[in-house]
C-alpha positions in Angstrom: 32.1 -21.6 7.6 30.3 -23.3 4.8 28.6 -25.7 7.2 27.2 -22.7 9.1 26.0 -21.1 5.9 24.1 -24.2 4.9 22.6 -24.5 8.3 21.4 -20.9 8.2 20.1 -21.3 4.7 18.2 -24.4 5.8 16.7 -22.6 8.7 15.5 -19.7 6.5 14.1 -22.1 4.0 12.2 -24.0 6.7 10.9 -20.8 8.1 9.6 -19.5 4.8 8.0 -22.9 4.0 6.3 -22.9 7.4 5.1 -19.3 6.9 3.8 -20.2 3.4 1.8 -23.2 4.7 0.4 -21.3 7.7 -0.7 -18.4 5.5 -2.3 -20.8 3.0 -4.2 -22.6 5.7 -5.3 -19.3 7.3 -6.6 -17.7 4.1 -8.4 -20.9 3.1 -10.1 -21.2 6.5 -11.2 -17.6 6.4 -12.7 -18.0 2.9 -14.5 -21.2 3.9 -16.0 -19.8 7.1 -17.2 -16.7 5.2 -19.8 -19.0 3.6 -23.1 -19.3 5.4 -24.4 -22.9 4.8 -22.7 -26.3 5.1 -23.2 -26.9 1.3 -21.6 -23.5 0.4 -18.7 -24.2 2.8 -18.1 -27.7 1.3 -18.2 -26.1 -2.2 -15.7 -23.5 -1.3 -13.4 -26.1 0.3 -13.5 -28.1 -2.9 -12.6 -25.0 -4.9 -9.7 -24.4 -2.5 -8.4 -28.0 -2.9 -8.4 -27.6 -6.6 -6.8 -24.2 -6.5 -3.1 -23.5 -7.1 -1.6 -23.0 -3.6 -1.6 -19.4 -2.4 -2.6 -18.2 -5.8 -6.0 -19.7 -5.4 -6.2 -18.4 -1.8 -5.2 -14.9 -2.9 -7.9 -15.0 -5.6 -10.5 -16.1 -3.1 -9.5 -13.4 -0.6 -9.6 -10.7 -3.3 -13.1 -11.8 -4.2 -14.1 -11.4 -0.5 -12.5 -8.0 -0.4 -14.3 -6.8 -3.5 -17.6 -8.1 -2.0 -17.3 -5.9 1.1 -19.9 -3.2 1.5 -19.6 0.5 1.4 -16.1 1.9 0.8 -14.3 -1.0 2.4 -13.7 -2.7 -0.9 -12.3 0.4 -2.6 -10.1 1.2 0.5 -8.7 -2.4 0.6 -7.7 -2.3 -3.1 -6.1 1.1 -2.6 -4.0 -0.3 0.3 -2.9 -3.2 -1.9 -2.1 -0.9 -4.7 0.1 1.4 -2.6 2.0 -1.4 -0.9 2.6 -3.3 -4.2 3.7 -0.2 -6.2 5.4 2.1 -3.7 9.1 3.0 -4.3 10.0 2.3 -0.7 8.3 0.7 2.4 5.6 2.9 3.9 5.1 3.5 7.5 1.5 3.2 8.8 1.1 6.9 9.2 2.3 7.5 5.6 -0.1 5.0 4.2 -3.1 6.3 6.1 -2.2 9.9 5.1 -2.1 8.8 1.5 -5.5 7.1 1.6 -7.0 10.2 3.2 -6.2 12.3 0.2 -9.3 13.2 -1.9 -8.5 14.0 -5.5 -9.7 17.5 -6.4 -9.6 18.7 -2.8 -7.6 21.8 -2.0 -6.4 21.0 1.5 -5.8 18.1 3.9 -8.8 16.8 5.9 -7.8 15.0 9.0 -11.3 13.6 9.4 -10.9 11.7 6.1 -7.8 9.8 7.2 -8.6 6.1 8.0 -7.0 4.4 10.9 -4.5 1.6 10.5 -6.9 -0.7 12.3 -9.6 0.0 9.7 -7.1 -0.7 6.9 -6.0 -4.0 8.4 -9.6 -5.0 8.9 -10.6 -4.3 5.3 -7.5 -6.1 3.9 -8.7 -9.4 5.4 -5.3 -10.7 6.4 -3.3 -9.6 3.3 -1.6 -6.7 5.1 0.5 -6.7 8.2 2.4 -4.2 10.3 6.0 -4.6 11.7 5.8 -3.9 15.4 9.2 -2.2 15.8 9.3 -0.1 12.6 5.5 0.5 12.2 6.0 -0.4 8.5 3.0 -1.6 6.6 3.7 -4.6 4.4 2.0 -7.2 2.3 1.6 -10.4 4.3 4.0 -12.5 2.2 6.4 -12.0 -0.7 4.3 -14.3 -2.8 1.5 -11.8 -2.6 3.7 -9.2 -4.2 4.4 -11.7 -7.0 0.7 -12.5 -7.4 -0.3 -8.8 -7.6 2.6 -8.1 -10.1 1.5 -11.0 -12.3 -2.2 -9.8 -12.3 -1.7 -6.4 -13.9 -5.4 -5.9 -14.5 -6.0 -5.4 -10.8 -4.3 -2.0 -10.8 -4.2 -0.8 -14.4 -3.3 2.9 -13.6 -1.5 2.4 -10.3 1.5 4.8 -10.9 -0.6 7.6 -12.3 -3.0 7.3 -9.4 -0.2 7.4 -6.8 1.4 10.3 -8.6 -1.9 12.2 -8.6 -2.3 11.6 -4.9 1.2 12.8 -4.2 0.8 15.9 -6.3 -2.6 16.7 -4.8 -1.0 16.5 -1.4 1.9 18.7 -2.3 -0.5 21.3 -3.7 -2.6 21.4 -0.6 -2.7 25.0 0.6 -1.5 24.1 4.1 1.6 22.4 2.5 2.3 25.2 0.1 2.2 27.6 3.0 4.9 25.7 4.9 8.1 27.7 5.3 11.4 26.4 3.9 12.7 26.2 7.5 9.9 23.8 8.5 11.1 20.6 10.2 9.0 18.2 8.1 10.5 15.0 9.4 8.2 13.4 12.0 5.5 16.2 11.4 1.8 15.5 11.1 2.2 15.9 7.3 3.6 12.4 7.2 3.2 11.8 3.4 5.2 15.0 2.6 8.6 13.2 2.4 7.4 10.3 0.2 5.3 12.6 -2.0 8.2 15.0 -2.5 10.8 12.4 -3.4 8.7 10.0 -5.5 5.9 11.8 -7.3 8.2 12.2 -10.3 9.2 8.5 -10.4 5.5 7.5 -10.5 4.6 10.1 -13.1 7.4 9.1 -15.4 6.1 5.5 -15.4 2.6 6.7 -16.3 1.7 10.3 -17.1 -1.8 11.7 -17.5 -3.3 15.1 -18.2 -4.3 15.4 -14.6 -0.8 14.7 -13.2 0.7 17.0 -15.8 -1.6 19.9 -14.6 -0.8 19.2 -10.9 2.9 19.0 -11.6 2.9 22.3 -13.4 1.1 23.9 -10.4 3.7 22.4 -8.1 6.6 23.6 -10.2 5.3 27.1 -10.3 7.6 28.9 -7.8 9.0 25.5 -6.8 11.9 27.2 -5.1 9.5 28.5 -2.5 8.0 25.1 -1.8 9.1 23.0 1.1 9.4 20.1 -1.4 12.4 21.7 -3.0 14.3 21.4 0.3 13.2 17.8 0.9 14.3 16.6 -2.5 17.8 18.0 -1.9 17.9 16.8 1.7 15.4 13.9 2.0 16.5 13.0 5.6 17.3 15.4 8.4 21.0 16.4 8.8 
């Protein structure tokens, strides 16, 4: 039995090492090819060689992300924020729904929800999707460690996520849902996560805005679909 365990551990270790090296090469190549001239590419390659493994590659990729035009940079950083700070894995529809929430709006706007293809394109290889479960994840566990160690990247992550969740729950179309509504699998895909975890995020970082939104939600909370979801988070 112990021999089998060692063999399996060795296989897992080899697979993780191979994934690490492949990701490192992939990110470095992308960063080098992003440069225009031969001189700039050689300079970038020298920087990569002197870098600290994936940490250097992640830093370079984040620089490329921030340099994107329009709203691509903001959208990419929000994707990384959600995936690195969410309380449970997010399916692609949940993530897209969350990123479509505009703070201060009074209702859901389906035309403001980005596609998963757009998110993956903006993330420049740092986000992947599991084919079977449709779960969005960071491309490697070392990226989670990198983002956690660089707290300045997302200084108000939990309050921002709480505000998005509360804004969503206070949408008029959500407040109008009857308690008998079968929310699981519905178009309001963020409803389950927002109902179950807004409080968790708010407890970690509370702001005046989240407090105001929370009070609005809790007013006649017994009539809100969220009250049912928090008692029975999964369909019976």
